[in-house]
N, C-alpha and C positions, 0 to 999 in steps of 0.2 A: 202910461200906455200910447202908442200913436194911435191920433185919426183915422188912420189907413187901417189898424189892427183894430180900432173900434169898431169900424164898419163894416170890416171883415166879422167878427165875431155877432154884432147885429144881425146881418144879415143872415148869417147861417140859424142862430136863434130862432128867428123871423123864420126860416122854412123847415121848422121844427126837425134840427139834427142833432141826436146828441151831444151829449158835454164830452164825451170819448170822445165823438169824431169830430169837433168842433176843435178840440186840445192839438187832435191829429195833421188836421189840415193845418193848424197856426204853426205846428213845429216842422210842416214841410215847407211854410213857405219861408219861416227863421232859418231854412238850411239852406234852401235856395239864396235867399238873399244873401248870408254868410257866406257861401260859394263863391262869389264874384266882389262882395266886400260893397256891396251898392243896398240901396234902399228896392225894397220891391218896386217901386211905383216908377224908378228908372231903367227896368228890365223889361225886355220887351221879347217877341217869340223865337230870335236866333238863340238869344241866352236860355229859352228853354229849351230848343233841340239840344244844344251844348250839355247842358247840365243831366238829361236823360242821356243821354251818349255816357256821360261820366258816370251816370248812376248804373247803366247797362254793361259797359264794360270793364272799369276799374274797379267800381263796389258790386258786382256781380249781382245785383237785384234783377228781377224774373220782371216783365212786364207786366206777370199778374199781379206783384206786389202792393 
């Protein structure tokens, strides 16, 4: 497990998030990272915008998902 992933999980646990929520958030970050073929700490706001545009247009996600 990478240090960044461990920090994320520890922070979510500290904030008392449910295990299912933690798994979901970690999966979301994994998918985001894999989409750009880069580590999450190498991605920024512009990547988030591009990723969200792809989710809404190509993958047909709705903003409430």
